[in-house]
TIPA-222160 format. One record per residue: residue in three letters; x, y, z of N, C-alpha, C, O in turn. Coordinates in steps of 0.02 Angstrom, whole numbers, padded with zeros to 5 digits, always signed. Each point is the difference from the previous one (the first is absolute). Example, Ala and Ser with C-alpha at 12.3 -4.5 7.8 and 13.67 -1.06 7.14 Angstrom:
% TIPA-222160
Ala+00660-00284+00390-00045+00059+00000+00045+00060+00000+00052-00001+00033Ser-00070+00054-00069+00042+00059+00003-00039+00055+00037+00025+00055+00008
***
This chain:
% TIPA-222160
Met+03751+03975+05871+00087-00012+00021+00045-00012-00044+00060+00004+00014Thr-00091-00027-00099+00063+00024-00031+00033+00031-00048+00043-00017-00041Gly-00099+00116+00064+00043+00029+00030+00046+00038+00014+00038+00041-00026His-00055-00070+00085+00085+00023+00058+00048-00056-00010+00060+00006+00008Leu-00099-00079-00034+00083+00014-00044+00021-00012-00042+00040-00045-00013Asn-00051+00066-00004+00012+00062-00068+00054+00055+00019+00060+00008-00005Tyr-00105+00019+00024+00031+00076+00045+00076-00010+00012+00052+00025-00022Glu-00085-00106+00103+00077-00025+00022+00071+00012-00055+00049+00036+00006Ala-00074-00091-00071+00051-00060-00046+00032+00086-00039+00059+00017-00006Leu-00101+00009-00007+00036+00081-00055+00029+00042+00072+00040+00044-00013Arg-00049-00049+00054+00049+00011+00040+00065+00024+00022+00037+00049+00005His-00046-00144+00012+00061-00031+00008+00051+00020-00055+00059+00019+00003Phe-00106-00030-00063+00030+00005-00058+00031+00061-00030+00039-00002-00047Ala-00059+00054+00077+00032+00057-00010+00060+00031+00057+00048+00030-00024Asp-00053-00035+00075+00041-00018+00042+00068-00058-00011+00047-00016+00036Ser-00063+00001-00089+00074-00044-00045+00019-00023-00034+00059-00016+00001Trp-00105+00000-00057+00038+00022-00077+00017+00071-00008+00053+00027-00012Gly-00157+00011+00030+00016+00087-00018+00033+00015+00035-00030-00036+00041Leu+00055+00050-00021+00061+00023+00063+00065-00011-00053+00017+00049-00033Leu+00013-00101+00026+00031-00009-00061+00003+00031-00092+00042-00003-00045Phe-00088+00023+00048-00017-00043-00043+00019+00093+00003+00059+00011+00014Met-00083+00024-00020-00009+00117+00013+00072+00004+00041+00018+00056+00020Thr+00040-00135-00001+00041+00012+00005+00063+00008-00032+00051+00034+00001Leu-00074-00068-00021+00032-00039-00102+00017+00061-00045+00053+00016-00028Val-00136+00023+00030-00026+00059-00013+00025+00035+00004+00017+00027-00053Phe+00006+00002+00120+00051+00053+00016+00035-00005-00007+00016+00032-00050Leu+00047-00075+00083+00073+00000-00066+00000-00006-00069+00056+00006-00025Ala-00114-00021-00026+00019+00013-00053-00003+00061-00039+00024+00021-00053Leu-00073+00005+00111-00040+00085+00019+00096+00047-00028+00017+00028-00051Val+00019-00042+00115+00036+00036+00031+00056-00030-00040+00046+00040-00008Gly-00033-00108-00022+00091-00025-00022-00016+00030-00102+00050-00009-00036Trp-00122+00043-00004-00014+00008-00052-00001+00077+00021+00018+00028-00052Thr-00028+00015+00093+00030+00050+00001+00086+00003-00011+00025+00027-00049Phe+00020-00062+00108+00065+00010-00033+00034-00033+00005+00041-00032+00034Arg-00078+00052-00108+00031-00100-00038+00039+00034-00062-00029+00048-00025Lys+00093-00067-00005+00064+00006-00027-00053+00046-00042-00056-00011-00023Gly+00122+00098+00024-00063+00063-00078-00059-00006+00019-00028-00002-00055Ala-00014-00003+00094-00054+00065+00013+00035+00051+00020-00031+00046-00025Ser+00085-00017+00058+00018+00070+00026-00010+00042-00066-00011+00061-00001Arg+00014-00090-00038+00005+00040-00078-00087+00040-00001-00007+00061-00010His-00049-00108+00023-00082-00006-00021-00014+00041+00072-00054+00028-00010His+00073-00014+00064-00013+00043+00082+00024+00049-00016-00026+00050+00025Asp+00091-00034-00078+00013+00044-00035-00023+00076-00032-00011+00060+00008Lys+00013-00122-00055-00077+00034-00069-00060+00015+00049+00010+00057+00022Ala-00071-00086+00006-00061+00011+00030+00027+00056+00039+00002+00053-00031Ala+00022-00051+00104+00043+00068+00052+00023+00052-00063+00040+00042+00018Asn-00058-00039-00077+00039+00055-00020-00059+00013-00066-00022+00056-00013Met+00008-00104-00015-00072+00012-00031-00063+00103+00018-00033+00040-00033Ile+00054-00050+00094-00038+00068-00018+00007+00067-00011-00037+00047+00016Phe+00104-00048-00054+00049+00020+00012-00002+00032-00081+00010+00055-00026Glu-00028-00113+00008+00028+00001-00087-00071+00056-00065-00061-00008-00002Glu+00096+00046-00030-00062+00016-00004-00034+00000-00033+00026-00006-00056Asp-00084+00010+00052-00056-00012-00092+00001+00014-00029-00008+00061-00002Asp+00015-00089-00042-00010+00034-00085-00052-00010-00067+00004+00012-00060His-00052-00037+00102-00050-00025-00031-00033+00045-00027-00058-00013-00016Gly+00085+00075+00005-00063+00053-00009+00019+00048+00024-00035+00050+00002
***
């Protein structure tokens, strides 16, 4: 019976705190993407394939 109790406890934890954690991680990643000064890095990454390879 302890396996059933552990499953229920872990499921309850994942349903409450796991959802909150995933939401906070999602908001942090979205905020990191749209932070001030990030557009320069995004533009560089978008145009990187057009730079010529001068390594020989």
